[in-house]
N, C-alpha and C positions, 0 to 999 in steps of 0.2 A: 556697276549695272550687272544684273545677273543674265546668264545666257538664256535664250529662249528654249522652251522645252522642245524636244524633237516630236514632231506630229506628222501626220499625213503619210505620204509614201516613203519618207526616210526610214521609218521604224522597220518596215518589212525588209528594206535593202540591208540594213545592219544585221537582221536575223539571217538573211541569206548568206552574208559574209561569214557569220559564225558557223553556219552549216557547211559551207564550202571549206573553211579552215579545218573543221573537224574531220571532213572527208579526206582531205590531203594528209593530215596526221595519221589517220586510220590506215590510208593506203601505204604510207611510209612504214608504219609498224609492221603491216602485213608483209610488205616487201622484205623487211629485215628478218622477220620470223622465217619466211620461205628460204631466204638466203642462208640463214644460220642452220636450218634443217637440212639444206642441201650439202652443207659442209660437215655435218656431224658423221664421225665414223660409224660404219655399220659392219655387222658381222657376216659378210659375204665375201665370196671370191668369184672372179670371172675367168671363164675359160675362153680363149680366143685362138684362132688359127696361128700357128708358130711357123718357124722356118722350115723349108723343104730341103733335104740333104740327098743328093744322088750317091748311093753307097758304092758306085762303080767308078767315081771320079775322085781325085785327090782333094783333101780339105786343106786350104792353106798350104799347099806344096806337099802334104803327106797323105799316103794312102789311108783311106778310112779303115780298111781291113788288110792286115798283113799276115801272110802265112809263110812260115819258114820251117824247113826241116823236111819238106816233101816236094814233089813236083807240082808246079802250079802253071796256070795259063792266064794270059793277059784278058781281062774282063772289060768289055766296052759296052756302051748303051746307057739306058736310063732305068734304074731301079730305085725309086725314091723312097726314103724314109720320111715319115711325116710326124710333126711334133705339135704340141699344144702349148701355147704360151698361157700362164696364169698370173693374173693380177690379184693382189689381196692375199688373204691366208694369214697364218701365223707371222707376226712381225711386220706385216705390210698392210696397214689399214686402208680401206677404201671409204669414200664418202658417198652419201645418198645419190648425189647427182651422177657420179660415175656408174653407179649400179643402174640407175634409171636409163641412162643412155644404152647400156648393154642389154636391158630388158626388152627393148624394142628392136634390137639388132637381129638380123636373120642368121648371123654367124656365131654370136656369142652365147654362152649359157651361164646364167647366174645361179649359184648354189650356196646354201648356208655353209659357212666355214666348218662348223662342227659335223656336218654330214661326211667330211673327209678326214678331219683331224680332231682328236680329243682337245678339250679346252686347255690342257697343260702343255700342249705341243709348242715347241719354239721353232724359229726359223732354221736353227742348226740341226734340230730333229728332221725337219723336212729335207734339208739338203742331204743329210746322211742317209735317210730312207731312199731318196731318189737314186743316189749313187749306188747303194747296196742293190737295188732292184735292177739297175742297169747292168751292174757286174754280173748279177745272176742271170740276166737275160742273155749275156754274151756266152756264158758257159752253157746254158741250155740250148742256145741256138746253134753252138758248135756241135754239141751232142746230137742234136736233132739232124743237122747236115750230115754228119758222119753216119749216123744210122740210116739215113735216106740213101747214102751212096754204098752202104755195106762195109764201111770201114770199122774195124774193131777199136774200141777204147775201154778203159776201166772206169767204173763208177763205184764210189765208196761213200760210207757215212763217216763224217769226221766230227770231232768235238769242236765247237765254234767257241764256246766260252765255258769256264768253270766259275761257278758262283763263290765268292769269298765266304769262307766259314761254313761251307756246305759239307756233306758227307764225302763228296768226291775230291775236295781240295787236298792236294798233297799226293793223291794217287793217280788222278787223270789230269792230263795237261791239254791245252788247246792245240789243235793239230793232230792229236792222236786219231788213228783211224780205227773205228770199232769193227771187228771182224766176227765176233761171236757173243753170245750171252748165255751163260749157264751151260756152256759146252755145245750149244747149237750154233752153227755158222749162219751168218745173215748175209744178204746181198748188198747191193749199193743203191737200190732204188728207195723211193720215199717211204714205202711200206716198211723197209728195214728199220728205219727210226722209230716207227710206231711199235714194231716188235720189241725194241729195246724198252720203250716206255711202258708197254704192257707188262713186261717181266718185272720191271721195277715196281709197278703198282700191285702186282700180285704176289710179290715175294713175301716169304714167312720171316726171314731174318736178313739174309745177304744175297746179292747178286755177283756173279763172277763175270766180268767183262774181259773178252779176248780183244787185245789191242795190238795195233802196229805202231811203234814209235821209232822214227828215224830208220825205217826198214827192218827193225827187230821185233819179233812177236813177244808179247808178255801177257800174263794174266793178272788181273787185280780184283780183290774181293772188297765190295762196298756195301755198307749197311744203309739202306734207305731210311729216311726219317720222315715223319708226318708233317706236312705243311699245306695249309689251305685245304684241308680235308682229304688230302691224298698223299701217297708215299712218293718221295723224290730223292734224287742223289745229287741235284744241283748242277746239271750240265745242260747246255743247249747243243743240239745236233744240226748238221746241215749236210746236204748232198754235195759231194765234190767229184771232180773228174780227172783222170790221168790220160790225156790225149797223146797219140803217137808223134805229134808235131805241134809247133806253137802257132796259136792264133792270137793276134793282138789287135785292139781296136783303138782308133783315134777319135774319141767321141766326147771330148771335153765339152761341158756345158749342156749335155743332153742327159736326162734322167728317165727312170721308169722302166717298165718291162715291156712296153708295147712294140718295140722295134724287133722283137725276137724272130718273127716270121721272115722279115726282109733281110735281117742279118743272115738267117740260115740260107736263104736263096742266094745272097751275094757269095757266101762261102762256097756253096755248090758251084756257082759260076767260075770261081777261081780254081776249083779242083777238077773241073771238066773241060775239055777242049771245046773251042767255038764260043760264040757269044749267046748266052742263055736267052736274052731278051730280043734278040735280032735288032731291028731298028725301031721298035715300038717303045713308047714311053709308058712305063708301068709304075704305078705307086701302090702302096698298101700299108696294112698295119695288122697287128695281132700279136698278143703274147703267145709264147710256145713252150711246150714241155719237152723233156728229153726224148720222150716216145714220138714226138711230132704232132701232138695234139695242139690245134690253134684255138686259143681262148679268147673270149671278148674282152674289149678294152674300153677305158673311158675316153671321152673327147672325140668320138668317131665323127660327130657332126662337124667339128672344127677341122678334122683332118680331110674330110671329103671337100670342104671349101678350099682348103690349101692346095689339094691335089688338082682340082679344076682350075684354080687360079694359075697354077705352075704349067699347065698345058699337058697334064697326063691324059692318056687315051683310055687306060684301064685302071681300075681300082680293085685291089684284092682286099676283101672284107672278111672277118670272121663271120661264119654263118649266123651266130647269135647276135651280131650287131646289125643285121640286114635291115630290120624295120627302121632303126635310127638312121642308118646311112641313106636309105631311100628318101627320107623326109628332109634331108640336109640340103642346103643351098649348093647348087653346082652338080648335084647327083645326076641330073638329067643331061649333062654334058659328058658324062663318063659311061663306060661299059663296066658295070659293077659286078664283080666275080665273087661268088660265095665260096669260101674255103674252110674246111673243118680239120684238115690235117696238112702237114707239110707235103705229103705226097701229092694231095689234090692241088696245092698251090704250085708245086713243081711242074706237074702235068699241065696245069693251065698256062703257065708262062711258056713252056715249050710249045703249046698249041697256038698261042698268041704270035710267038716268033715265027712259026710256020704258016700263019694265016689260016689256022684251023679254028676259026672263032664261032662257027655256027652252033656248036654244042657245048659251049662253056657253061658251067653251072652258074646260073644267074641268081642274084639277090632277090629278084622279083619272084622267082619260083620258090626260093627258100622262105621268103616272108609270107607267101601265100599258104605255105604249109604249117 
């Protein structure tokens, strides 16, 4: 006997079941697509508030800054160095869900990786660059601090690297101090390196470099060669310093140049009687040059949040970072002081310690101008 045909209300019911099954399958597929998209690696990095380090306290039992070879004074108080933690970047992929969470965060900043690093950059390159910038900031902070205190030191231009196969190979060595070019003495500031480069580019045949090697003077004659449209001898130069005493830093795991201003203030505190900060909690940031100029830094937004979270009362900000700093989460809990030089930062900290805070240079005024 054949089955009866489906008639009446049963036919629409089966149609509804088919539509319902299709909706469920479509929802599952959509969910899976969203899940896969959320887990796909994306070329971004995330800047987040990092650890806060008091430069006037020991780190794991060791002083953060140690000065030997001259008289020092015990430094106490709070002078916080601020850091930025970075997720992603070369060698560390992020997925879309991680980035989306940080996009809506009030503390994080999401930026394309290539805005900071060329596409060929490796994780080892990043680590090396951060370490080099930190080492440089330590030297420039020491130079700036000594300059602020009127302590003499020597600044020189040294050969950092000699390119294999270049005109300088065999005549110039890494570590040589360049003292003159074509008979004209040069100083030890960054402009002196440019003087050497200009002499090389404009040379008719050869340049004579006056060098100091292992304490002994000598002259070498080098014939520049054309490369990439300009004359070169194949050396890279860097500024180096000869200080009258030793300053060492215990900053393992911290990289970049932005601690320079706080380092310089901590050195000043150790080299002068009394406590520079008094009993006030001060944090800050800013790269620094040997002449004491305070330069803007990246990650100011994250550093303000970290300072506020740590309980700081005052935040020293590079003047050119003021607009970003004032818009950061936690800025309203801090007295934000604008500083353009180490002298301004030094004076501000002294005024804070002495409770002379009525006329501190504010970021609100700097941003308004």
